[in-house]
ZAMAR-550965 format. One record per residue (C-alpha): x, y, z. Coordinates in steps of 0.5 Angstrom, whole numbers, padded with zeros to 4 digits, always signed. Example, Ala and Ser with C-alpha at 12.3 -4.5 7.8 and 13.67 -1.06 7.14 Angstrom:
<pts>
+0025-0009+0016 +0027-0002+0014 
</pts>
This chain:
<pts>
+0223+0211+0195 +0221+0212+0188 +0217+0217+0185 +0210+0216+0186 +0205+0216+0180 +0203+0212+0175 +0209+0207+0174 +0211+0202+0169 +0215+0197+0173 +0211+0192+0177 +0210+0192+0185 +0215+0187+0186 +0220+0191+0182 +0219+0197+0185 +0220+0194+0192 +0226+0191+0191 +0229+0197+0188 +0228+0202+0193 +0230+0196+0199 +0237+0196+0195 +0237+0203+0195 +0235+0203+0203 +0240+0198+0204 +0246+0201+0201 +0244+0208+0203 +0244+0205+0210 +0252+0202+0210 +0251+0195+0212 +0250+0189+0208 +0244+0185+0205 +0246+0180+0210 +0246+0184+0216 +0239+0184+0215 +0235+0179+0220 +0228+0180+0218 +0224+0183+0213 +0217+0186+0214 +0213+0188+0208 +0207+0191+0206 +0203+0190+0200 +0195+0191+0202 +0193+0190+0194 +0198+0185+0192 +0192+0181+0189 +0192+0186+0184 +0197+0184+0180 +0196+0177+0182 +0202+0176+0187 +0202+0175+0194 +0207+0173+0199 +0212+0178+0196 +0217+0178+0202 +0221+0172+0200 +0221+0175+0193 +0224+0181+0195 +0229+0177+0199 +0231+0173+0193 +0232+0179+0189 +0237+0182+0195 +0241+0176+0195 +0238+0174+0202 +0233+0168+0201 +0234+0165+0207 +0232+0171+0212 +0225+0170+0214 +0219+0176+0212 +0212+0177+0214 +0207+0181+0210 +0204+0187+0215 +0197+0189+0213 +0194+0195+0216 +0190+0198+0211 +0193+0205+0209 +0197+0204+0216 +0201+0198+0213 +0208+0200+0213 +0208+0204+0219 +0205+0198+0222 +0211+0194+0220 +0216+0199+0222 +0213+0198+0229 +0214+0191+0228 +0221+0192+0226 +0222+0197+0232 +0219+0191+0237 +0224+0186+0234 +0230+0190+0235 +0228+0194+0241 +0227+0186+0244 +0233+0184+0242 +0231+0179+0237 +0235+0181+0231 +0240+0187+0230 +0238+0190+0223 +0231+0189+0219 +0228+0192+0212 +0221+0195+0212 +0218+0196+0205 +0211+0198+0203 +0209+0197+0195 +0203+0199+0191 +0201+0198+0184 +0194+0200+0182 +0195+0204+0176 +0193+0199+0171 +0187+0198+0173 +0180+0202+0172 +0178+0207+0177 +0172+0203+0179 +0176+0197+0180 +0182+0201+0184 +0176+0204+0188 +0173+0197+0190 +0180+0195+0192 +0181+0201+0197 +0174+0200+0200 +0176+0193+0202 +0179+0197+0208 +0172+0199+0210 +0167+0195+0214 +0165+0192+0207 +0158+0188+0210 +0156+0195+0213 +0159+0200+0209 +0163+0198+0202 +0157+0193+0200 +0152+0199+0201 +0156+0204+0196 +0160+0208+0201 +0167+0209+0198 +0172+0212+0202 +0170+0219+0199 +0164+0218+0202 +0166+0216+0209 +0171+0222+0209 +0165+0227+0206 +0161+0224+0212 +0167+0226+0217 +0168+0232+0214 +0160+0234+0214 +0160+0233+0221 +0166+0237+0223 +0163+0244+0218 +0157+0243+0222 +0159+0242+0229 +0165+0248+0229 +0164+0252+0223 +0170+0250+0219 +0169+0253+0212 +0171+0250+0205 +0176+0256+0204 +0179+0253+0210 +0180+0245+0207 +0182+0249+0201 +0188+0252+0204 +0190+0245+0206 +0190+0243+0199 +0193+0249+0196 +0199+0248+0202 +0200+0241+0200 +0200+0242+0192 +0205+0247+0194 +0210+0243+0198 +0209+0237+0193 +0211+0242+0187 +0218+0242+0190 +0218+0234+0192 +0221+0230+0186 +0218+0224+0190 +0211+0227+0189 +0205+0225+0184 +0203+0232+0183 +0209+0237+0182 +0205+0243+0180 +0201+0248+0185 +0194+0250+0185 +0191+0256+0187 +0184+0257+0191 +0180+0259+0185 +0182+0252+0182 +0180+0249+0188 +0174+0252+0189 +0172+0251+0181 +0174+0244+0182 +0168+0239+0182 +0165+0236+0188 +0166+0228+0189 +0162+0228+0195 +0160+0234+0198 +0163+0238+0202 +0169+0235+0198 +0172+0237+0192 +0177+0234+0187 +0182+0238+0190 +0181+0235+0197 +0182+0228+0196 +0188+0225+0194 +0190+0220+0188 +0191+0213+0187 +0198+0212+0186 +0203+0207+0185 +0210+0207+0189 +0215+0204+0194 +0218+0206+0200 +0223+0202+0204 +0227+0203+0211 +0233+0200+0214 +0232+0200+0222 +0238+0198+0226 +0241+0197+0233 +0245+0203+0233 +0250+0200+0238 +0251+0194+0234 +0252+0198+0227 +0256+0204+0230 +0262+0203+0225 +0258+0202+0219 +0252+0207+0219 +0253+0213+0214 +0249+0218+0212 +0245+0222+0217 +0241+0217+0221 +0235+0218+0226 +0233+0215+0232 +0227+0213+0233 +0224+0215+0240 +0217+0212+0240 +0213+0208+0236 +0206+0207+0238 +0200+0204+0236 +0192+0204+0237 +0186+0203+0235 +0179+0206+0234 +0171+0203+0232 +0172+0201+0225 +0165+0203+0222 +0162+0210+0222 +0155+0207+0224 +0158+0204+0230 +0161+0211+0233 +0158+0216+0238 +0163+0222+0234 +0164+0223+0227 +0169+0229+0228 +0175+0225+0231 +0179+0219+0230 +0180+0216+0238 +0186+0212+0236 +0190+0218+0233 +0190+0221+0240 +0191+0215+0244 +0197+0213+0239 +0200+0221+0240 +0199+0220+0247 +0203+0214+0248 +0208+0216+0243 +0209+0222+0247 +0210+0219+0253 +0215+0214+0251 +0219+0219+0248 +0219+0223+0254 +0217+0229+0250 +0211+0234+0250 +0208+0237+0244 +0212+0243+0244 +0218+0239+0242 +0215+0236+0236 +0218+0241+0230 +0214+0238+0224 +0209+0233+0222 +0208+0228+0217 +0200+0226+0218 +0195+0222+0214 +0191+0227+0209 +0188+0222+0205 +0183+0228+0205 +0183+0235+0207 +0179+0234+0213 +0184+0228+0215 +0189+0233+0216 +0185+0237+0220 +0182+0232+0224 +0190+0229+0225 +0192+0235+0228 +0186+0236+0233 +0186+0229+0235 +0193+0229+0237 +0192+0235+0241 +0196+0240+0237 +0191+0245+0235 +0184+0246+0240 +0178+0242+0236 +0175+0246+0231 +0182+0250+0230 +0186+0246+0226 +0183+0248+0219 +0183+0256+0221 +0190+0255+0223 +0192+0252+0216 +0189+0258+0213 +0193+0263+0217 +0200+0260+0215 +0201+0257+0221 +0202+0250+0218 +0206+0251+0212 +0213+0248+0211 +0216+0255+0215 +0210+0256+0219 +0210+0255+0227 +0208+0248+0226 +0210+0245+0219 +0205+0240+0217 +0206+0235+0211 +0212+0238+0208 +0213+0233+0203 +0206+0235+0200 +0202+0229+0204 +0198+0224+0201 +0194+0229+0199 +0199+0231+0193 +0205+0227+0194 +0201+0221+0193 +0198+0215+0196 +0200+0208+0194 +0196+0205+0200 +0202+0200+0203 +0208+0205+0202 +0205+0211+0205 +0208+0210+0212 +0215+0208+0210 +0214+0215+0206 +0213+0219+0211 +0219+0217+0215 +0223+0218+0208 +0221+0225+0208 +0223+0226+0216 +0230+0223+0214 +0231+0228+0208 +0229+0234+0212 +0234+0232+0218 +0239+0231+0212 +0238+0237+0209 +0235+0235+0202 +0229+0237+0202 +0230+0244+0198 +0225+0249+0198 +0220+0245+0202 +0225+0245+0208 +0223+0246+0215 +0227+0251+0219 +0231+0247+0225 +0228+0241+0224 +0230+0236+0229 +0224+0232+0232 +0219+0230+0227 +0212+0226+0228 +0209+0221+0223 +0202+0220+0224 +0199+0214+0219 +0192+0212+0219 +0188+0206+0216 +0182+0207+0213 +0177+0211+0217 +0182+0210+0223 +0181+0203+0226 +0188+0203+0226 +0193+0208+0227 +0201+0209+0228 +0205+0215+0231 +0212+0215+0230 +0217+0220+0233 +0224+0221+0230 +0230+0225+0233 +0236+0228+0228 +0243+0225+0231 
</pts>
């Protein structure tokens, strides 16, 4: 992956660059790639769709088929799932997964409008509900039902900015204090500025292979995909009966753990979808790692610090690492791989051998959960 933030390169250039890096790091050849799965939800912002053939041409493999996978913020994790299915099913032996987004050249209103396309346009977006407002609705419901405190959400922001300060890939690389968090402006009550992820440019890529086929070629520190699971929820908030949970997270996590033949206690650390601090809370509770109403308090007590009992978002998460929509899911896997390879530096999770990646589309209409194990 590249460093997330404001990037001068075009999306196609970022995507081709990180794809080449991923292939070179894997040990296989571009000619070994049997399929390219590309995620670029807002390519229209650069007047460029059908990105796959352009990436493949840049890699010297124009004859390889490609497919664009769109699932809002969970696009590249959905693409990883497709790669997994194709390889596990025996259709191909190696796949490239790449996610990329570039929106920094747009004005804030335009970029916000693109993001809002992932919501229910007819009933949410066209009536003025952007994602800060939608997640603020979830946050206010959680605060009311479980007594979650503003300072507990702040503890998540402080934790993730600290982690990101030790991540060379991160958009924000400066820690913040609780005082800075509390004094930041309110964006949509109860969410403050530092509760919200930034608009980021960025790209990330993965190579997925049939290990038996490429056993002699694989280099570096590979990881085994023990589970790849997806699920959905009711898309729009007005149709839900509970605003304090995202059912798709629970369903996908349960499916992934069953597929991996693991229990929650087997997971060493997690990269979860924290586009807003409340999203990290919901992810930890919905997936069953903390009781409802307990996750924010656990973060405030240091349980989810990178060296805590259960590290959550050692990369800095979407909150501080950044959120280039379609690159986010693949970037979560990059963090897990770096943890396994001992390349995480000061954000290293002790004894990291099993990592979980949780990636949500919009307010939870779609969700992917992957479990990786160090080999």
